[in-house]
C-alpha positions in Angstrom: 9.1 3.4 -7.4 8.1 4.5 -11.0 6.8 1.7 -13.2 8.5 1.0 -16.7 5.5 2.6 -18.4 5.0 5.5 -16.2 5.2 8.0 -18.8 2.2 6.4 -20.8 0.5 5.5 -17.3 0.3 9.3 -16.5 -1.3 10.1 -19.9 -4.0 7.6 -19.2 -5.3 8.1 -15.7 -8.8 6.8 -16.6 -11.6 7.5 -14.0 -14.0 4.7 -12.7 -16.8 5.9 -14.8 -14.9 5.0 -17.9 -14.9 1.3 -17.4 -17.1 -1.2 -15.3 -15.8 -2.4 -12.0 -15.8 -6.1 -13.1 -13.1 -5.1 -15.8 -11.3 -2.3 -13.6 -8.3 -4.2 -12.7 -6.3 -4.1 -16.4 -7.0 -0.3 -16.8 -6.1 0.5 -13.2 -2.6 -1.4 -13.7 -2.3 0.5 -17.1 -2.6 3.7 -15.7 -0.2 2.8 -12.5 2.8 5.0 -12.6 4.0 3.9 -9.4 4.4 6.3 -6.2 2.1 6.7 -3.4 -1.7 5.9 -3.6 -4.7 6.0 -1.3 -7.0 3.1 -1.9 -10.6 4.1 -0.7 -13.3 3.0 -0.4 -11.9 -0.4 -1.5 -8.5 -2.1 -1.7 -7.8 -5.1 -3.8 -9.9 -7.1 -6.5 -13.4 -6.0 -7.5 -15.8 -7.2 -4.8 -19.4 -6.9 -3.8 -19.7 -4.8 -0.7 -22.9 -3.0 0.6 -24.7 -4.6 -2.2 -22.7 -2.9 -4.9 -19.7 -4.1 -7.0 -16.6 -1.9 -6.2 -13.8 -1.1 -8.5 -10.2 -2.7 -8.3 -8.2 -0.5 -5.7 -11.1 2.2 -5.3 -12.2 5.3 -6.7 -9.8 7.8 -4.8 -6.7 6.0 -6.2 -7.2 7.3 -9.8 -9.5 10.4 -9.8 -8.2 13.9 -10.1 -7.9 15.9 -6.8 -8.8 19.7 -6.3 -5.6 21.6 -4.9 -6.8 24.1 -2.5 -3.7 25.7 -1.3 -0.2 24.8 -2.2 3.1 26.5 -0.7 6.6 25.3 0.0 6.3 22.0 2.0 2.5 22.3 2.4 -0.4 21.3 0.2 -4.2 21.0 0.8 -6.6 19.0 -1.7 -9.8 17.3 -1.5 -11.9 15.2 -3.7 -15.7 14.2 -3.6 -16.2 10.5 -4.9 -19.2 9.2 -6.8 -19.1 5.7 -6.0 -19.7 6.5 -2.2 -21.2 9.9 -0.8 -17.8 10.9 0.5 -15.7 13.7 0.7 -11.8 13.5 1.5 -9.6 16.5 2.7 -5.9 16.0 2.4 -3.2 17.8 4.2 0.3 17.1 3.0 3.3 18.4 4.8 7.3 18.0 4.4 9.4 19.0 7.2 12.9 17.6 8.3 12.8 14.8 6.1 9.4 13.5 6.9 6.3 13.6 4.5 3.1 13.6 6.5 -0.2 12.6 4.8 -3.4 13.2 6.5 -6.9 12.3 5.1 -10.0 13.5 6.8 -12.8 11.4 5.4 -16.5 12.4 5.8 -19.7 10.5 5.0 -21.8 13.1 3.5 -24.9 10.7 2.7 -27.6 9.0 5.1 -26.5 5.5 5.0 -23.8 3.5 6.9 -20.7 2.9 4.4 -18.5 -0.4 4.8 -14.9 0.9 3.7 -11.3 -0.1 3.3 -8.7 2.7 3.6 -4.9 1.7 2.6 -1.8 3.7 1.9 0.0 2.2 -1.1 3.4 3.3 -1.2 5.8 1.3 -3.3 9.6 1.4 -3.3 12.2 0.7 -6.2 15.3 1.2 -7.6 17.9 3.0 -7.1 17.1 3.2 -3.4 15.9 -0.5 -3.5 18.5 -3.2 -4.2 19.2 -6.6 -3.4 20.5 -6.9 0.5 18.1 -3.9 1.7 16.4 -5.0 5.0 12.8 -4.7 6.3 12.8 -3.5 9.6 9.6 -4.1 11.9 8.6 -5.8 15.0 5.5 -7.3 13.4 5.8 -11.2 14.0 3.3 -12.6 11.5 3.2 -13.0 7.9 0.2 -14.3 6.0 0.5 -14.9 2.4 -2.4 -14.3 0.2 -5.2 -16.9 0.8 -6.5 -17.0 -3.1 -3.2 -16.9 -4.8 -0.4 -19.9 -4.9 2.6 -18.5 -5.7 4.8 -21.3 -4.7 6.8 -20.3 -1.8 4.4 -20.8 1.1 0.8 -22.4 1.6 -1.6 -19.8 0.8 -3.4 -18.1 4.0 -1.2 -20.2 6.4 0.4 -17.6 8.8 4.3 -18.1 9.1 6.6 -16.4 11.8 8.2 -13.0 10.3 11.1 -12.8 9.4 12.5 -16.3 9.8 9.4 -18.6 8.3 9.7 -22.2 6.9 9.0 -22.1 3.3 8.0 -25.2 1.0 11.7 -24.9 0.0 13.1 -24.7 3.6 14.2 -21.5 5.6 13.3 -18.3 4.3 14.6 -14.9 5.6 11.8 -12.5 4.4 13.3 -9.4 5.7 16.1 -9.3 3.2 14.9 -7.7 -0.2 15.5 -10.0 -3.0 17.7 -9.2 -5.9 15.8 -7.6 -9.0 16.7 -10.9 -11.0 15.6 -13.3 -8.6 12.0 -13.8 -9.8 10.5 -13.4 -6.5 6.9 -12.7 -6.0 5.1 -12.2 -2.7 1.6 -10.8 -1.6 0.3 -11.1 1.6 0.2 -9.1 4.8 2.2 -8.2 8.0 0.4 -8.2 11.2 0.7 -8.3 15.1 2.7 -5.2 15.6 3.9 -3.7 18.7 4.7 -0.5 17.1 2.9 0.4 13.7 6.2 1.1 11.8 7.9 -0.7 9.0 11.2 0.4 7.4 13.3 -0.5 4.7 17.0 0.1 5.1 19.7 0.0 2.3 23.0 -0.9 4.2 25.1 0.0 1.3 23.9 3.6 1.3 22.9 4.1 4.8 19.5 5.2 3.7 16.4 4.2 5.5 12.8 4.8 4.6 10.5 4.4 7.6 6.8 4.4 7.2 4.8 4.8 10.3 0.9 5.3 11.4 -0.9 5.3 14.8 -4.5 4.7 14.0 -5.6 1.4 15.7 -7.9 0.6 12.8 -5.1 -0.4 10.4 -3.9 -3.7 12.0 -2.3 -5.0 8.8 0.5 -3.8 6.2 0.4 -5.5 2.9 3.8 -6.6 1.7 3.9 -6.8 -2.1 7.3 -7.8 -3.7 8.1 -8.4 -7.4 11.5 -9.0 -8.7 11.0 -9.7 -12.2 8.4 -12.5 -11.6 5.1 -11.0 -12.7 4.8 -11.6 -16.3 1.5 -10.2 -16.9 0.9 -7.3 -19.0 2.1 -4.6 -18.5 4.7 -5.6 -16.1 6.1 -8.4 -18.5 8.7 -9.4 -16.2 10.1 -5.6 -15.6 9.1 -5.0 -12.2 11.2 -4.5 -9.3 9.6 -3.0 -6.2 8.7 -3.7 -2.4 5.5 -2.1 -1.3 4.6 -1.6 2.5 0.8 -0.9 2.7 -0.7 0.1 5.9 -4.3 -1.2 5.6 -7.7 -1.6 7.6 -8.0 -4.9 6.0 -6.1 -8.2 4.6 -5.6 -8.9 1.2 -9.1 -10.6 1.1 -12.3 -9.0 2.0 -13.7 -9.7 5.4 -17.5 -9.6 5.7 -17.2 -9.2 9.5 -15.3 -6.6 11.4 -14.5 -4.2 8.6 -14.9 -0.7 9.5 -18.0 1.5 8.8 -18.5 5.2 8.5 -21.7 6.4 9.7 -24.1 9.2 8.3 -22.6 12.7 8.8 -19.5 11.3 10.8 -15.8 11.4 9.9 -12.6 9.3 10.6 -9.0 10.8 10.0 -5.9 8.6 9.0 -2.4 9.9 9.0 0.7 8.3 7.6 4.4 9.4 7.8 7.1 8.6 5.6 10.6 9.7 7.0 14.0 9.5 5.4 16.8 8.5 7.7 20.5 8.4 7.3 23.3 6.2 8.6 22.7 7.0 12.1 19.3 5.4 12.2 20.6 2.1 10.5 23.5 1.7 13.2 21.0 2.3 16.0 19.0 -0.5 14.6 21.7 -2.8 14.0 22.7 -2.4 17.6 19.3 -3.4 18.9 
């Protein structure tokens, strides 16, 4: 997905030092061109963590990375963060229709770090269109507790994909039409397999997102079909994002992962493009 202002966004790309954490959401949105970000050490609105106010969606999502090696279908890069004493070493590979992104995150400091880690891929047109289907074995969807978007009671879990909304039954697995004025933000959970796919039955293409680490128990669901009128969206958005995450859309004071001094953790996420053969198999199940 590319945002309607993607060309201008790529020219901005501010770093956290250029604005304060409490005023970081607007410039992040202005510099958002779409695509696939890694949110670390924070995901979501600015919040106090370990006694320090963290920027919207985390430093790693906007700062420049250093490319170490690049060849056909393989890239290695790294970044050293200022907001936390962390180095991230990344390997991206492309093979047989699968993009594999692996981040090795190391705490170089002498204190324990509480962190979030989230993959933030967003899908849009022309792949995305009304009637596309979300395929997953998650059984629970929880609307954002702090935002009332009208469709569901904030924070009250509903059964995925057939949920009872304030307006009657909702079939959440079907992607809304781009002019439907739909806006959703919450999370999927209770997975058997950590896999979420979006299938376009008209074209036969399916984008499948998968991850295996047990720490990411959630996948944020963000959908906007012309409903977000805030700048810079101004009613122009059309996206569905599936975002494997260590946390829900609200910060959890307890149970958040920590990274001890001189230790590391590795997160790997795969995005695979399938053809009609995969879609036919899913329909048969």
